[in-house]
N, C-alpha and C positions, 0 to 999 in steps of 0.2 A: 748803413750796413747792419745786417741781422746778426746780433750777438747772442741771440736766444736760441739755445739748442732744443728747447722744449717749452711748453706753456708754463711749466712751473718756474723756470728762470724768468720768463716775462712777468709772471705774477709777483715773484720776489722783488724784481726791479720796481714794479709799481708800488708795492707795499713800502719799500725803502724810500722812494723818491716822492710819492704822493699819497701818503697813508690816509689822508682825510678826503681824497677825491672819491666821487661816486664810482663804485666798481660794478654794481649790479642793481638794476631796477626791474622788479618783477611784481606785477599787479600794482599794488599801492606801496609796496615795500622798497626802500632804498638802503643799500648797504655800502659803506665805504670800504676801501681796500683793507684797512686794518680790522674792521668789523668782520669782513668776510674771511680774512686770514684766521682770526680767532675762532670763528665757527668751523673752519676747515680743520684746524689743529684739534679742536675738541671732537669733531666727528671722526677724525682719523684714530684718535685714542679710543673712542667708543667702539669703532669697528674692530680694532686690534683686541680690545677687551672681550669682544664677542667671537673671536677666533680667526679674524682675518690675518693672513701671513703674507710675506713677500712671495711674489710669483704666482699668487692665486688668480683665478678668474672670478670676478665678483659681479653677480647680476644685480641690477638696480631696477626696481619697479616703482615708478612715481609719476604723478602728473603735476608735480610742484616744481617750478623752475629753481627756486632757492634750494630745495632739497637735492635736486639733481646736480646743480653746480657745486654745492658744498660736498656732496658725496663723491662726485667725479674727482675733484682735486684731493679729497681725503684718501681715496683709493690710490691715486697716483703717489702721494707723498708717503703712503704706507708701503709702496713698492709692488702694488698689484695692478692687474689689467681690468679695466671697467667694461662691463657688458650691459649697456642700457637696454632694457626691454620695452618695446613699444606696447603700452598697456591697452591701446585701441585695437590690437590684433585679436582675432578669435582665439579661443583657448587651444585649438589644435595647431594654429600657427605659432603661438607662444611656445607650445611643446616642441615644435620643430626647431625653433630658434634655440631653445635650451639644449636640445639634443646636439645641434651643431656647435654651440659655444662651449658646452660642457662646463658650466660654472661649478666652482668649488664651494661657494657660499653665496647667499643672496640676502638682500634687504629690501623692504618695501615701506612706503609711506602709509599712514593711517587712512588716506583717501583711496587706496587701491584695494580691491577685493581679490584675494588670491584663492581660486577655487580648484586648483589642480594639485595633487600630491607631488611634491618635489623629490628629486633624488639627491638633494644637497640641503644642508641646514639653511633655514630661512628665518630672518628676524625682522620685526617691525622697527622702523626708524623712530624709536621713542626711547626715552630714558635719560638718566643723568649723564651729563658730560663727563668725559674722562680725559686725563692728560696723556698725550702721546709720549710714551716712555722709550722711544728709540729715535735714532737720527732720521731726519727727513730724507727720503729717497731722492737722489739726483740721477735720474735715468740717462742712459746713453741715447743718442738720436735714433739708433736702429732698434731700440727696444719697443715692444708692442705696448701702446698706451690704451687702446680702446678697440673693441670689436663691434663695429656698426653692422646693421643689417639693412639691405635694400628694402624698398617698399613691397617687394614681392609681386611686381606686375606680371611676372611670368607664372605666378601661382605659388612660388615658394621663395620666401626671403633668403637672400644669399649673404654670407658673412664677408665683411670687408675689414680686415685688420688695418689699423692706422698706427704708424710709428710716432714717437714723440717728435722726431725730426720733421715729419710732414705736418704735424699739428703746430709745431713751433714756427715753421715757415708760414703756414696759414695765419697764425696769430699775428706775426709780424706784418704780413701783407694787409690784413684787415685793419 
């Protein structure tokens, strides 16, 4: 029976029941659930310190799996919606995605070159960790978790909002 209303509930369950199990393997790096949780909490605090607030749309530009995973969950527990930007898109396509998603704030990893002026504050994913000074967001299943974009085979990437409930179901099934 699926008791997880969203991926955050599933992640909490794993942290509580198997904190030392491997949660993420990316390149040569392995993180346990508790290590990943600490990184997520720290990143969420850092995001909030840089202006992220509940109900914002947050653009993430990165080619790093650990950065993306940590940022995604940090955005969720801060109560915002994630908009991952495919950095392999051409600048004009990135601009179209941004126009459709209308991010309120954005963050990028040091490995990504941002060469277009943005209509929202944009910060590098670097700096000292911060403590999250607000309760962890516990979203409802129908809340929007992430806005994904299709590959744009028809010429223009299309926005696909995903709810926490849909992601929770997918997490359970996987």
